[in-house]
C-alpha positions, 0 to 999 in steps of 0.5 A: 287758183281758188284759195283752199278753205277748211270744210266746216259745219256750215250751221254750227251754233245755229239751231235753226238752219235756214231760219226765215224760210219754210222747209220743204223738199221738192221732188218726184215720186219714189214709185208706190212708196211715195206717190207724186200727183204731178211732175213734182210734189212738195214734201214736208221736210220732216217726212223725209228719211233722216240723213247723218250730217256727219257723213257729209264732209265735202269729200263726196265719198259716196260718188267716189270723190270729185276727181281732178278739178277742171282748170276751166271750171275752176276759173269760172268758180274763182270768178264767181267767188270773187264776185261774192267776195265783194259782198263779204261772202264765199262759196262753200268748199263742198260746192267748189269741190263738186262743181270743179270735179271731173267725176262729180260736176254732172252727177246730178244731170246724169241721174235726174229723171226730170231732165234737170241740168246744171246752170250756175248763175252770178250772185243774185240778191236774196229777196227780203234779206239785205246782205244775203245772196243766191247762186242758182246751180240746178234747174228743171228743163222747163223751169218748174223748179230751180235750186239755189245756194243761199249765202248769208253774211253770218257764214251760213250756207244752205240750199233752197228751191223756188219756182222763180227764176230770180235772174230773170226777175232781176233782169226785168225789174229788180227785186220788187219794183222801182222802190218804196212800198211796191219794192218791199211788197214785191220782195216779200212776195218773191221771198214767200216763193223760196223753200229751204231744203238742205243744210249744206250743198253736199247733203242736198246733192246726196238726197237728190242723187239717192232719190233719182237712183231709187226712182230708176230702180223702182220703175225698172228692175226693182229695188233689189238692184239698190245697195243697202243705204238706198234700200234703207232710204226707201224703207223709210216709207214702208216695207220693200217687196223684193226677192227673198234672196236679196242680201 
């Protein structure tokens, strides 16, 4: 069994979580409130509705909790954690709880309006950062964008996204070629394709889930069907036109 570990603030003492990566959120539209020219748009992170990080303690209360852990998924996560342990790294507690939980492990797949699906990789070296590794956990159906957990030897764990499938890149030739200047140049090019997007897995999961729920509402029966936290999230982008009887 995976050893229980305390849920901590992943970036405690770090005033710049994800330092070394540009920050941006990759997502689709929220109707007229936040347009999108293509399937996905890259939105400046500072333009997003702020989230209260204190809400995200690893219990996923906003989804009703993760539920019972699946022994099969738990074993797979234990094997992945063991592979990371060989590099002095460990999966975050919130990632384990979500991916093992019967109630949560498909929550992002089920809500995604662009047919994203859960796909957990083995540890992948983070380009240009010795000692750090990536674990892919979610991908667009056409691989337009893939999301990764990034783990650093410092203990910092956060979420990044990229249009690059790093598992495929490493299978076909390593981090940046055969060595020397070519390898360094290749690693730099791959690293430039990575964007930081959330300080913890649960915060990423909430924002992804919330925005996809909002998309369904604004393209369906309207924002009035949303609960107050999601209407407040949408209201960050301007006044919401709803029925005067909306609570």
